[in-house]
N, C-alpha and C positions, 0 to 999 in steps of 0.2 A: 546721375549716379547716386544711389541711395547711400546715406551715411551709416556707418557701423555703430551698433549699440556699444555702450561702455560696460566693461566688466572690471570691477575693482577688487584687488587682493589686499587684505589688511596685513601689514607687517609690524604694527605698533605693539603687539602683544607677544613678541618673541615667538612668532609662529614657527612650528616645526617644519612646515613645508614652504619652501621659497622658490619663486620662479627662476631665480638665478643659481639655484643649487640643485635641488632634486626634482623640480618641475620644469625642466628645460624643454622636454619633449611635449609636455602639455602646453607650454607657451607657444611653441611653433604650430601646434594644431589649432589653437584659438586665434592666432594672428590673422588668419585668412578671413575670418568671419566677424571678429570682435576687435574693438579698440581696448587695449589693456592698460590699466594704471595700477599703481600701488599707493597705499595710504600708510604713512609712517608717523602720523601725528594722532592726537586724540580725536575720537570719532565726533564729527560735527554734521549737522543736518545739511549744511551747504555743500559739504563734500559728497555726501551720499545721494543727494537728490539728482545728480547728473548720471548716476550709475543705474544700469538696468539690473545687474546682478552684483551683489556684494558677497565676497567669499572670506570666511574665517577658516583659514587652512591650519588647523591645529594650534589654537592660541594656548599659551602657557602662563600668561600673566592674567591677573584679575581685571574685570571690567568695573567701572564705576557705575553708580546708580544713574547718572546722567547719560552715560553711554548706552545703558540698557534702554532708556527712554528714547534715545535717538534711533536705535535699532527697531523698537516697536513702532515708532512713527514711520520709519522707512517701509516696513511691511504693510502698515495700514494704508499708506499712500500708493500702494501698487508695486513696490519693489520686491525683488526676489533675493532671499538670503540663503546662502549655502554654507553649511557648517560641516567641517571635516574634523574628525576626532582621531584618537589612537588608543593603544592598549595601556595597561597599568604597569608593564615592565617585568612580566614573568618570563625571564630569558633562560633560566637554567633547565627547564623541562622541554625545550624545543617543541612547544605546542603553539607557537604564535603565527605560523603560516598555514592557512587552511585552504583546501581546494574543495569548495562547497558545491554539492549537487542537490537539486530540488529546492534551492533557497529562494528562487524568484517566485513569489506568491501572488503578485499582481498579474491578473490574467492578460491585460493589455500589454504589459511589459514582456512577459515570456513568449507571447505570441509574436511580438515584434522581433524578439531575438531569434526565434526559429526561422524567420524569413531572411535573416542576415547570413553572411558568409563567415560563420564561426564554427569552431569544432564542436560537434554534437556526438553523443554516444549513439552508436548504431545498434540500438536495442528497442524492442517493441514494448515500451512501458504503457501501463494503463493510464498514466497521467504524463503527458508529453513534457511537462516542465522538468522532469527528472533527466531529460536528455541534455540540459544546459548545466555547465559547470563554470565557476568563476573563481579567481584568486581573491582571497580576503586575508591579506597579511597584516599582522600586528594591529588587529582591530579589537573593538569592544562591542558589547551588546548594549541595546538601548531600552528605555522604558517609554513606550508610545501609548498615549491615551487619547480619547476622543477630544476634539473632532479630527485629529490627525489619523492618517492611515499608514499601514505597514506595506512597504514595497518589497523588502528582502528580509529573509530570516536565515538562521543557521541550518534549517532543514532537519530531517529526522536522523542524520548521521553524525554531524559535528556536535560535540558537547560544548556548552549546554544546548539541549535540543530545542528547536523551534523558538528561538529567542530573536527579537527584532534586530536587524542590522541597519535598516534605512527607514526613516519616517518622513512622511510628506504631509504638509498642511497647506490648504488653499483657502483664501478668502474670496468672497463673491466679487469684490472690486479688483481682483487681480493679484493681490499680495500672496507670495508663496514662501514657504520655508522647507528646505530639504536638509535633513540631518543624516550624515553617513558616518558609521562607527569606525571607518578606516580610511584615512587619507592616503595610506600607502597603496591603495588600489590603483591610483593614477601616478604613482612614482615612476620615474624613468625606467627602472628595472622591470616593473610589471606591466607597464603600459606598452612597452616595445615587444614583449614576448607573449602577451595574452590578447587575442583578438576580441574575446568577450568583454574584457575590461575596456577596450577601446570603443566598442559599440555602446557600452553603458555610459561612457563619457559623453558621446554624441547625443545619446537619448536624454541624459540629464540636462545638457545645455539647451536642447530643444524644449524640454519640460519647463525650465526656469525662464528661458528667454523668449518664449512665444506662447500663444494660446491655441496651438494646433492640437495639443494633447489634452483631452477632457475625459476624466475618469467617470465611470458609472458605478453605482453601488454593486452591480454584479461582478465587477473586477475584484472585489474584496470579500466575496461570499465564502470562498473555500480557504479560510484562514485557520490555522491551528497554532495558537500562541500559548506557550507555557509561562507560568508565573516565575518571577525572579526569585531565586533561592540563594541564600548566602550560607557558607559553611566556614567554620573556623579552621585555622591551620593546626590540625590535631597533632601532627608531628612536631611542630615548633612548640606548642603549648605543653606537650608531654615532657619536653626537656627543661621546662621551667616550673617545677612544683612550687606551689605557694600554699602556706598554711592558712587556715581560717583564723582570723584575729577577733571575731565577734565575742567568743567566750572569754577572751583574755581581758576584756574591759572590766576594770574594777577588781582584778585579782592579781596576785603576785605569782611569778613563776618560781616553782620550788627549785632547790639546789640540785636535787636528783631529777634529771629530765625524764627518767623512766616512769616517774609517778604521773606524768601527763598522759600516758597511754591508758586507755580503758580496755583491758583485755576481755571484759565480760561481754562486749558487743558481739564479737565473733570468736567463740571458743567452744570446746567440747568439755563440759563440766561433769565430774563424777560425785557431786555433792549429794545426790539422791540415791547413790548406790546402797547405803546402809538401810534406807527405808525400803528399797526393793528387796533386799535379802531378808529382812524381817517379815515382809509380806508372805514369803513362802511358809514361814512358821504359822502365821495366822490362818492361812488357807489350807494347812495340813498337806502341803506339797513338799516332796523331798527336793532339797536344793542340791543341784549338781552343776558343776562347771560346764560351760558350753563345750560341745565336742566339735571336732572338725568335720565338716560335711564334705564328703568326697565329691569332687566335681564330676559332672556327667558331660563329657564332651560330645558334641554333635558330630557324627561321622558324615562327612560330605558324600553324597551319592553321585554316581556318574551321571552325566547329563542324559536326559531322555532322548531316545532315538525313535524315529518313525518305524512302524512295523514293516517287515519286508514285503508282505503280501497285504494289500488293502482288504478290508472286510467285504464280503460278498453279500449283497442285499438281494432278497428274493424279488423277482419281477412281479408286477401286479397282474392279476388275472385279466384275460381278454374280456372286453365288454360283451354282454349278452345280446348281440345283434343278429338279425336274420341274414344268412349268407345267400347271395344270389350272384348270377353271372352278369357282369357289366356288359360284356360283348353282346349277350342276348338281349339286353334291355335297350342299349343305345345304338346297335348296328342297324344298317338299312334292311328293308324287307328282302331285297334280292340277295343280299349276303346271307341272311338267315335261311332263305330257301335253298341256297347253294350248300350251306353247311348241313341242313336237314337231309337233302338228297344224297350228299356224300356219305353221311352216317348210315343211311339205309342201304346204299349200294355196298358199303363195306360189310354190313351185317349179312347181306345175301351172298357175298363172295365167300365168307367164312363157312357157310352152310354147305352141306352136300348138294351138288348140282342135280343129283337124281331125285332129290325130294322136291316136291312142289311147294311153292311159297304159300304161306297161310294167308287167307283173305283178311283175317283180323289185322295183320300187320299193314296190309294195303289200306284198310279203312283208317287205321291210326295215322298213317302218312297223309291221307287226304285231309283228315280233320286238323292235323297240325299245320298243313299248308294253308288251310282256310283261316286258321287263327292268325297266322303270320300276315296274310293279306287282308285281314279285317273283314272277311266275308261273314264270319260268325264271331260272337263275343266269347270271352273265356267262361262266363257263367252260363252260356246257352249251349246246349248239346243238340246236335243235328245229325241225322244219318248221313252216311257218305253219298247215297244216291241223291238226296236233296241238294247236297253241296255241288255235285257234278251238274245237276239240273240248273242250278243258279248260274254256274260258270258257262254252261252251254247257251243259256238265254242271253247272257251278256255278250257272248261272241256273235250270236245271231244278230243282236241289235246294233252291233258295232258297224259303223259305216265310215269308210275312209273319206277324207276330204277330197272333193272333186277339183 
C-alpha cells in the first residue's frame, strides 16, 4: 500500500482560510488522497521538509526574513508552495463576486476543463475557452513577471480587463509556486455549488503534487495581459480640499483673507476699453455702440422620403451581332430536309392548282437539299441536273450487305 504525500496548511499567520472553519469541504476532498497537517508555529525547515505541498491560505501577519529564507529553500529543494490571497475590502460597491468567462488563458488548462463534466456555454465561439466560466469571489489581481507564467486572467469582460489572477512558477528540479488571487474560490460555499471550481481544485493539486502536467511554451502563446493601472479615489479626494502651502513659506497671512485671492488669473478685464475707443478716432471711424444682431434660427426640414416611383433608366442597345437560326445550324440533316419539304409543300398548296409549278422552284429545292446533305458546298454552285446525276450514281453503286 502506497503512503500518502503530506500537504501542510499554515495557521501561524492568522490565515483567513481555516480547515476547521471555511475549508471543511476542501479538507474532506483532500483526505482521500493526501495526509493533512497544520503548522501553528514559526516556519522551520524541519517542519517543511516532510511536506510535498505547503499552503499559505490567506496569511494576515508578516513573515520574518528567516521564514522567507525557509520558504525559498523549500522550493529550491523540490517542494511545492501554494499561496492563496484575497481582496482589499471594497464591500460597499457589491463588485467583489465575479463570474469570469474567457479567463482561462493556459491552453492545456482550458482544454482539460472542456473534457470535464462542467457547465459550458452552448454557443459556437471562435475561441473555445470562452465557453468556460468560473466563480472568482473576493479576489485580487496579481503582477506576474518572468520566468513565471499566467494561468488565469480576468478576461475581456471583468474590470480590470485582462489582469492576471493565477501565476505559476516551476524550477527544473521540481520546485513549484502557485499563487492564486482568491482563496474564496475553494470556500465551502463556492466549492459545493460550482463544478468548475471543483475541477480547478483537482487540477491544481495534480499540478503541485505530481509531475504529470508539463507545460510547453505553446500553452502561453495566446496571452493578452494589460498593465496594472492605479487611480485615485476622486470622489473622496474632492470632499477634502487642501490649499497649497508652498507660497506661504516665509510670508505672513494678511488680516483680510480676500487679499490672498488673485482675481487677475481668471477674469474679464475692461482696462483696455479706453484705448479701443480712442483707436476709432485715430482711424477716422465713427464710433457706435454695438447693435443687437437678430438671430437666424434654422428651421428644421422634414425628413427626406424616397421617391414614389424609382427613376427609369434607358436600356442599353442590343449588341450588333449577326442573326441566324439556331435550329437550322444545329438540327440533324433529316430534320432540315423534313422542314424544307414541308415549307415547299405549303407554298404549292397556297397557289392555284390550275397553274403549273415553276421549274425554277424545283431547281432551288434540289440545290437546297443537296446543300443540306453536303453533296455540294455553299460556295459551289451546281446545276440541278448534275446534282441528280450524282445522287443516281450513288444509288446505283449502293450494294446491300449479303
